[in-house]
VOVO-326891 format. One record per residue (C-alpha): x, y, z. Coordinates in steps of 0.05 Angstrom, whole numbers, padded with zeros to 5 digits, always signed. Layout:
<pts>
XYZ
...
</pts>
This chain:
<pts>
-00472-03847+03407
-00413-03856+03361
-00339-03847+03379
-00287-03838+03324
-00213-03847+03339
-00173-03787+03314
-00104-03811+03334
-00076-03826+03264
-00034-03780+03221
-00029-03714+03257
+00012-03659+03226
+00060-03632+03279
+00099-03568+03268
+00157-03551+03315
+00209-03496+03302
+00196-03495+03228
+00197-03570+03218
+00134-03610+03203
+00125-03685+03213
+00066-03733+03210
+00057-03777+03272
+00004-03818+03306
-00019-03803+03377
+00001-03808+03431
+00062-03765+03418
+00109-03722+03460
+00151-03674+03419
+00201-03660+03475
+00212-03732+03499
+00282-03734+03468
+00296-03660+03458
+00365-03631+03467
+00375-03607+03539
+00393-03537+03560
+00427-03536+03628
+00425-03460+03631
+00349-03451+03629
+00316-03426+03693
+00279-03479+03733
+00305-03530+03683
+00314-03585+03735
+00238-03587+03743
+00227-03603+03670
+00289-03645+03656
+00325-03583+03626
+00279-03583+03565
+00280-03511+03539
+00217-03472+03523
+00183-03502+03462
+00121-03493+03420
+00084-03540+03375
+00023-03538+03330
-00017-03603+03322
-00068-03605+03266
-00117-03657+03242
-00173-03658+03191
-00242-03676+03219
-00302-03706+03184
-00366-03665+03174
-00420-03670+03227
-00483-03635+03202
-00535-03658+03253
-00537-03677+03327
-00488-03662+03382
-00413-03667+03372
-00355-03665+03421
-00279-03666+03415
-00249-03704+03473
-00174-03695+03488
-00140-03740+03539
-00071-03726+03568
-00053-03657+03541
+00022-03645+03549
+00037-03572+03558
-00012-03515+03558
-00048-03484+03499
-00108-03465+03457
-00155-03509+03416
-00184-03484+03350
-00237-03510+03302
-00231-03480+03233
-00190-03423+03261
-00239-03406+03318
-00217-03413+03390
-00262-03463+03426
-00223-03472+03492
-00158-03487+03526
-00121-03548+03552
-00085-03548+03618
-00059-03611+03652
-00069-03684+03633
-00140-03692+03658
-00192-03705+03603
-00219-03644+03566
-00285-03644+03528
-00304-03589+03479
-00374-03580+03450
-00365-03570+03375
-00438-03577+03356
-00452-03537+03293
-00378-03523+03280
-00365-03582+03233
-00413-03568+03176
-00358-03560+03124
-00332-03619+03083
-00262-03600+03107
-00254-03584+03180
-00189-03571+03218
-00175-03585+03291
-00114-03547+03314
-00078-03547+03381
-00026-03493+03394
+00015-03518+03453
+00072-03489+03494
+00118-03519+03546
+00164-03476+03589
+00210-03497+03647
+00180-03473+03712
+00107-03480+03690
+00102-03539+03737
+00143-03575+03789
+00146-03636+03743
+00162-03652+03670
+00104-03627+03627
+00120-03650+03557
+00091-03623+03493
+00036-03658+03455
-00020-03708+03470
-00004-03764+03519
-00070-03801+03513
-00112-03791+03451
-00166-03751+03415
-00236-03775+03397
-00295-03744+03361
-00361-03762+03396
-00427-03752+03360
-00498-03761+03386
-00563-03771+03348
-00625-03733+03367
-00645-03795+03408
-00584-03824+03440
-00546-03845+03503
-00511-03784+03531
-00436-03784+03527
-00402-03804+03593
-00466-03824+03627
-00455-03900+03627
-00436-03924+03697
-00436-03996+03722
-00437-04015+03795
-00443-04085+03824
-00477-04116+03884
-00476-04187+03911
-00536-04214+03949
-00528-04284+03975
-00502-04326+03918
-00526-04277+03864
-00486-04219+03835
-00519-04162+03797
-00492-04106+03753
-00531-04041+03758
-00524-04007+03691
-00539-03932+03697
-00543-03884+03638
-00579-03822+03613
-00621-03822+03549
-00635-03755+03515
-00691-03740+03466
-00680-03676+03426
-00741-03688+03381
-00809-03655+03387
-00844-03720+03403
-00841-03766+03463
-00807-03832+03450
-00818-03904+03471
-00752-03942+03467
-00725-04010+03486
-00663-04005+03528
-00620-04068+03520
-00564-04082+03570
-00518-04141+03554
-00459-04165+03595
-00398-04201+03566
-00346-04241+03604
-00271-04234+03592
-00275-04283+03533
-00329-04241+03499
-00385-04290+03515
-00453-04265+03538
-00462-04274+03613
-00523-04231+03626
-00577-04194+03588
-00639-04153+03604
-00685-04108+03564
-00729-04053+03590
-00781-04009+03557
-00769-03936+03572
-00805-03871+03558
-00770-03804+03546
-00809-03740+03538
-00796-03691+03481
-00736-03644+03490
-00714-03677+03554
-00663-03724+03584
-00675-03779+03635
-00631-03827+03675
-00646-03902+03678
-00617-03960+03717
-00623-04032+03694
-00604-04089+03741
-00574-04148+03704
-00555-04213+03737
-00484-04237+03722
-00481-04312+03708
-00422-04345+03744
-00395-04280+03772
-00321-04273+03788
-00293-04217+03831
-00239-04171+03806
-00180-04184+03853
-00105-04171+03852
-00091-04244+03838
-00148-04254+03789
-00165-04187+03755
-00228-04210+03720
-00258-04156+03675
-00328-04155+03644
-00358-04112+03589
-00426-04079+03592
-00460-04059+03526
-00521-04013+03529
-00563-04004+03467
-00625-03964+03448
-00671-04004+03401
-00718-03959+03362
-00784-03986+03335
-00760-04057+03343
-00701-04046+03297
-00640-04075+03331
-00596-04062+03271
-00605-03987+03281
-00588-03989+03355
-00547-03934+03387
-00496-03969+03432
-00443-03952+03483
-00399-03999+03522
-00351-04000+03581
-00310-04050+03620
-00322-04061+03694
-00305-04108+03750
-00342-04140+03808
-00312-04101+03867
-00341-04077+03933
-00308-04023+03975
-00326-04002+04046
-00295-03964+04104
-00296-03988+04176
-00283-03931+04225
-00240-03977+04268
-00209-04028+04221
-00201-03986+04158
-00212-04004+04085
-00247-04067+04062
-00245-04088+03989
-00287-04149+03970
-00302-04158+04044
-00228-04166+04061
-00188-04117+04104
-00139-04085+04056
-00079-04040+04064
-00057-04001+04002
+00019-04003+03994
+00044-03965+03933
+00083-03908+03905
+00072-03844+03865
+00081-03855+03791
+00091-03797+03742
+00049-03793+03679
+00115-03784+03641
+00163-03840+03629
+00238-03834+03617
+00237-03868+03549
+00171-03844+03518
+00161-03778+03556
+00088-03763+03566
+00063-03810+03512
+00021-03864+03546
+00023-03931+03510
-00010-03994+03539
+00051-04039+03531
+00096-03989+03566
+00046-03976+03623
+00039-04051+03633
+00115-04059+03635
+00122-04005+03688
+00066-04029+03733
+00087-04102+03730
+00156-04080+03754
+00125-04043+03813
+00079-04102+03829
+00142-04145+03830
+00167-04103+03888
+00106-04123+03929
+00065-04060+03916
-00009-04069+03905
-00025-03997+03886
+00000-03935+03850
-00013-03861+03863
-00028-03812+03806
-00034-03737+03810
-00086-03717+03758
-00126-03767+03718
-00083-03820+03684
-00094-03843+03612
-00141-03898+03592
-00080-03940+03572
-00052-03935+03643
-00119-03952+03675
-00130-04012+03629
-00060-04037+03646
-00076-04034+03720
-00143-04068+03708
-00109-04124+03670
-00050-04138+03717
-00088-04128+03782
-00065-04065+03819
-00104-04010+03855
-00101-03937+03836
-00106-03877+03882
-00119-03815+03839
-00115-03742+03860
-00159-03702+03813
-00116-03639+03819
-00043-03625+03833
-00062-03559+03865
-00123-03516+03880
-00119-03441+03891
-00044-03435+03903
+00020-03474+03903
+00055-03514+03849
+00011-03499+03789
-00053-03466+03813
-00117-03481+03776
-00153-03419+03750
-00225-03437+03759
-00249-03380+03715
-00208-03404+03655
-00208-03479+03662
-00266-03496+03706
-00256-03540+03767
-00325-03572+03762
-00313-03593+03689
-00244-03622+03707
-00274-03663+03764
-00333-03687+03722
-00290-03709+03663
-00239-03742+03708
-00289-03782+03750
-00326-03804+03687
-00260-03829+03659
-00242-03865+03724
-00306-03893+03754
-00316-03955+03711
-00245-03981+03721
-00243-04033+03777
-00171-04014+03794
-00192-03945+03821
-00196-03953+03897
-00196-03882+03923
-00203-03811+03898
-00165-03750+03922
-00188-03679+03914
-00117-03652+03908
-00046-03670+03925
-00011-03636+03984
-00049-03570+03986
-00047-03512+04036
-00123-03507+04029
-00126-03562+04082
-00104-03507+04131
-00163-03465+04109
-00121-03419+04067
-00150-03389+04003
-00221-03405+04027
-00196-03477+04028
-00248-03510+04071
-00305-03490+04024
-00265-03508+03962
-00249-03578+03989
-00320-03590+04012
-00347-03569+03943
-00297-03615+03908
-00316-03674+03951
-00389-03661+03938
-00378-03660+03863
-00338-03725+03864
-00390-03761+03906
-00447-03737+03862
-00414-03773+03804
-00390-03835+03842
-00406-03851+03914
-00377-03921+03912
-00306-03901+03931
-00277-03862+03989
-00249-03792+03979
-00188-03761+04011
-00147-03696+04009
-00075-03691+04031
-00026-03642+04062
+00038-03641+04102
+00056-03602+04164
+00060-03530+04139
+00096-03471+04170
+00042-03434+04208
+00028-03362+04187
+00033-03305+04237
-00043-03300+04237
-00052-03374+04249
-00005-03371+04309
-00038-03309+04337
-00106-03341+04331
-00079-03399+04372
-00053-03351+04426
+00020-03349+04405
+00041-03275+04405
+00117-03280+04405
+00158-03265+04342
+00184-03326+04303
+00256-03320+04280
+00255-03382+04235
+00208-03432+04202
+00231-03486+04251
+00212-03442+04310
+00143-03429+04280
+00131-03503+04268
+00151-03520+04340
+00105-03466+04366
+00049-03495+04324
+00062-03564+04351
+00054-03539+04422
-00015-03516+04403
-00032-03577+04361
-00043-03532+04301
-00038-03587+04249
-00096-03624+04282
-00137-03561+04295
-00128-03526+04228
-00138-03588+04184
-00200-03613+04223
-00252-03576+04180
-00219-03599+04115
-00211-03671+04138
-00283-03672+04164
-00306-03663+04092
-00270-03726+04068
-00274-03800+04085
-00199-03809+04094
-00145-03759+04116
-00084-03755+04071
-00019-03748+04112
+00044-03730+04073
+00110-03747+04108
+00074-03753+04175
+00080-03826+04194
+00101-03808+04266
+00030-03782+04276
-00005-03847+04256
-00008-03872+04327
-00006-03804+04362
-00055-03788+04417
-00050-03715+04395
-00101-03729+04340
-00165-03713+04376
-00212-03736+04321
-00230-03807+04301
-00198-03809+04233
-00180-03859+04180
-00112-03840+04153
-00077-03852+04087
-00002-03843+04083
-00008-03807+04017
+00067-03792+04012
+00125-03819+04051
+00200-03813+04041
+00234-03875+04014
+00289-03866+04066
+00237-03876+04119
+00204-03935+04085
+00215-03984+04143
+00185-03937+04195
+00126-03915+04152
+00106-03986+04132
+00115-04010+04204
+00070-03954+04230
+00018-03969+04177
+00015-04042+04196
+00011-04028+04270
-00047-03978+04265
-00112-04007+04239
-00141-03938+04223
-00085-03926+04173
-00108-03954+04106
-00044-03948+04066
+00025-03921+04053
+00051-03891+03988
+00124-03877+03974
+00137-03810+03941
+00168-03841+03879
+00161-03910+03848
+00200-03902+03783
+00251-03849+03762
+00219-03800+03714
+00237-03739+03672
+00247-03675+03711
+00240-03662+03785
+00312-03683+03797
+00374-03653+03829
+00422-03604+03798
+00439-03624+03726
+00398-03688+03732
+00352-03700+03673
+00313-03752+03713
+00285-03753+03783
+00327-03805+03819
+00284-03819+03881
+00248-03880+03852
+00250-03951+03877
+00261-03970+03805
+00309-03934+03758
+00290-03903+03691
+00290-03970+03654
+00250-04006+03708
+00307-04043+03742
+00308-04052+03817
+00350-04004+03857
+00375-04027+03924
+00319-03988+03958
+00270-04025+03914
+00298-04092+03931
+00296-04072+04004
+00223-04051+03995
+00206-04123+03974
+00230-04147+04042
+00195-04091+04081
+00129-04107+04046
+00131-04179+04070
+00170-04216+04017
+00196-04283+04043
+00260-04322+04029
+00295-04261+04001
+00366-04236+04006
+00404-04180+03970
+00477-04158+03974
+00503-04088+03966
+00569-04053+03978
+00573-03981+04001
+00611-03942+03948
+00674-03919+03985
+00669-03851+03951
+00595-03836+03958
+00568-03885+04011
+00513-03904+03961
+00495-03979+03963
+00515-04013+03898
+00504-04085+03876
+00576-04094+03852
+00640-04130+03875
+00690-04094+03829
+00731-04044+03870
+00803-04049+03844
+00822-03981+03872
+00808-04007+03942
+00845-04074+03937
+00861-04097+04008
+00823-04039+04039
+00761-04042+04082
+00693-04036+04050
+00623-04040+04081
+00576-04095+04058
+00501-04096+04072
+00457-04157+04070
+00383-04142+04062
+00343-04203+04081
+00277-04229+04105
+00315-04278+04149
+00336-04263+04220
+00410-04282+04213
+00459-04271+04156
+00527-04303+04145
+00576-04272+04096
+00629-04311+04057
+00684-04291+04008
+00704-04349+03963
+00676-04397+04015
+00714-04365+04074
+00668-04342+04130
+00673-04268+04143
+00622-04266+04199
+00550-04274+04222
+00504-04218+04241
+00432-04210+04265
+00383-04181+04214
+00308-04188+04223
+00259-04134+04241
+00299-04113+04302
+00355-04091+04255
+00308-04065+04201
+00322-04128+04160
+00395-04106+04148
+00459-04141+04170
+00521-04097+04161
+00592-04124+04153
+00661-04094+04145
+00713-04133+04105
+00773-04123+04060
+00761-04122+03985
+00792-04177+03944
+00765-04203+03877
+00723-04266+03880
+00653-04286+03899
+00618-04253+03957
+00560-04294+03982
+00508-04284+04037
+00472-04343+04067
+00410-04324+04107
+00372-04363+04159
+00303-04358+04190
+00295-04393+04257
+00358-04433+04243
+00337-04458+04174
+00369-04431+04111
+00319-04387+04074
+00357-04348+04021
+00424-04336+03987
+00453-04277+03948
+00518-04270+03909
+00562-04215+03881
+00616-04239+03834
+00675-04199+03809
+00660-04188+03736
+00711-04195+03681
+00725-04148+03623
+00667-04130+03577
+00664-04179+03518
+00594-04184+03490
+00524-04156+03486
+00462-04195+03508
+00392-04174+03486
+00326-04194+03519
+00256-04171+03502
+00198-04151+03548
+00149-04180+03497
+00170-04208+03429
+00101-04208+03397
+00073-04139+03380
+00007-04115+03351
+00011-04062+03297
-00063-04042+03302
-00059-04035+03377
+00002-03989+03372
+00047-04033+03414
+00117-04012+03431
+00173-04064+03435
+00226-04061+03489
+00294-04093+03487
+00341-04094+03547
+00415-04090+03532
+00467-04123+03578
+00542-04116+03572
+00571-04183+03593
+00639-04213+03607
+00668-04277+03577
+00626-04321+03623
+00561-04285+03606
+00556-04247+03672
+00534-04175+03673
+00592-04125+03679
+00562-04073+03727
+00618-04022+03716
+00613-04023+03640
+00599-03956+03607
+00613-03974+03534
+00575-03935+03482
+00522-03978+03448
+00492-03965+03379
+00425-03992+03354
+00407-04012+03283
+00334-04026+03269
+00299-04058+03210
+00223-04065+03203
+00209-04015+03258
+00226-03945+03282
+00271-03931+03341
+00233-03886+03390
+00280-03885+03449
+00347-03910+03474
+00364-03895+03547
+00398-03921+03610
+00385-03914+03684
+00433-03856+03694
+00397-03794+03722
+00445-03752+03680
+00428-03793+03618
+00492-03774+03581
+00480-03786+03506
+00515-03764+03443
+00462-03784+03392
+00391-03810+03388
+00410-03881+03364
+00468-03891+03413
+00471-03895+03488
+00525-03912+03539
+00513-03970+03586
+00500-03951+03658
+00509-04005+03710
+00523-04048+03650
+00452-04039+03624
+00410-03999+03575
+00341-04004+03543
+00313-03986+03475
+00242-03980+03449
+00217-03992+03378
+00151-03978+03343
+00135-04027+03286
+00116-03998+03219
+00093-04061+03182
+00072-04132+03196
+00124-04187+03193
+00188-04183+03232
+00228-04127+03264
+00302-04138+03279
+00343-04101+03330
+00419-04104+03326
+00462-04071+03380
+00538-04061+03373
+00590-04032+03419
+00665-04016+03416
+00704-04080+03428
+00641-04120+03441
+00609-04178+03404
+00544-04152+03374
+00476-04183+03387
+00409-04187+03350
+00338-04199+03372
+00275-04203+03331
+00202-04184+03344
+00141-04215+03311
+00094-04161+03285
+00021-04180+03274
-00036-04136+03250
</pts>
């Protein structure tokens, strides 16, 4: 089998303009917003748009051929040489059989895509967020997608079971040598085994080869050790002509205990994480490894050990999780027969979507649990839901039975028929009345029981009060698949108290395009803002999740009551303001310029928050926190001076051109002493040499901008992204009105 990368030099036509770009690419990532378009808040107010992506393909005159598209952004048709071969819908992987269609010396692959506000409840984008590959198979070859590696430890020995399917499309039976070689994370061989196999004419057969791993290391959160398995077919003793495929994998075991929950590598494990959108505020739906790594490292810094995706994430995102050590919980579908963006099984094919998604996911050690779909009414049996869910679970397990499977829903408003079936005959005058009537009859438990019986773990959305409830009549393992960030303390506490609850996922980890409030370009519910900085709720989450020796200070904005990490309130000079101290300690003392304002209890009994009221005067506000009488943490807020200068810092200063790395520079507006000025909103302008500017944003959900290469500071901060165009050095210079400019350089290697 041979896989050819098709991501370079796509011709992209939008509204009469044509450009040439490499994939991944999102044509609407920085489009002008239209605040009048219907349902615009769902899509970040990006107006309806169309794009045509074209790419020349090489000739394939014999054997099987497939075009594989990962991360389609928008909805549309796929053509080969003008003939429609299928459609793309959603970001899950699509595979199209193009055997016999590429006989010409010049072949054209064309995608006609459309994106319209209201097509989804989230930002859709327009383009290809992952990548495109052309896969070809010889008459005798390893079948595409069949390579799957599982591991098993027996005593002090660890084995990799390498499973694959070999097809023989010739008229003669074939004797072949199957070679399986394992490489450690330094590329050195750590295991090898050969096996003679026999495949009959015009048939396909599955084989499993057990290879011992020398000096095996488990893949863990603290040491995410990744191996590579290479499987080759050696024909007639000719190793040079071998057909080979490879995949990465990790040594991970997963098991469920009906009483104590989830065990990973024989350790009881709770999954604490948050939903993460496929789209990012600065790159849109384009998924690049360096950006995914930046986002996930920021979430891991909050204390999370997992992320939740709806629909299959890109390979770049999965590799980033493999490398930094975080778990992934992946819902295959966002909807089934109804709801947010229903899947038309006749057009798109549920079975194909499940198959391609699980194949893309199953060799990544980060993937801890599959979900059939996210928050679906089918769990109540609607739309023939019980049968649909059971069929989906069966398909997933037929492809990978090493991980648990879940499906999730929240407490729905019962229908009249559901209430009548439960014996409730009276008329309901509101949804609240119907829900209360359903609770009296335990309808949530009764109606979801057949759906939850089909899965290993029950997904509860926004239902943490039920974790310890005796109203649940069935012995169930529960996953808090979505919880409100405002109820983070309660949901995490309930998860930790109940052993049968295996995890808790906040409904938003990072602000993302679309899904916001009125006139907001970005969803603003995340624990991190659009550029990846901590919000107060994110800092608080660190403490809730068990962080020690931590303290954070925030002042409630007198106008909005929103907590803000700032001590600049000149309009309220001499007036009372409310100060919160978030701490892992049990007592907090608050000082202003060394003068004690007071001491308050914090600790778990007060949800790790000590609240003070004091008068605002400029100076240094400091919290000193104690645990069992011993100082454990300090936090300061200092009145900032006037904006004077710009400070630039880079996420990574060394970038790889061949890998398609993106460089990120954080921009701080500072005062004379070099301290961040959190109220600064000066307009900043970027000048780039040796690279292309691909985004310049701040953490403002409104994201007010006047041009592509300029951006106002928000909270005194902004962030820009560059894509290098040649080896050597890229230089970023940022200027601002009345501010001393700043430069930073990036080293670009091949």
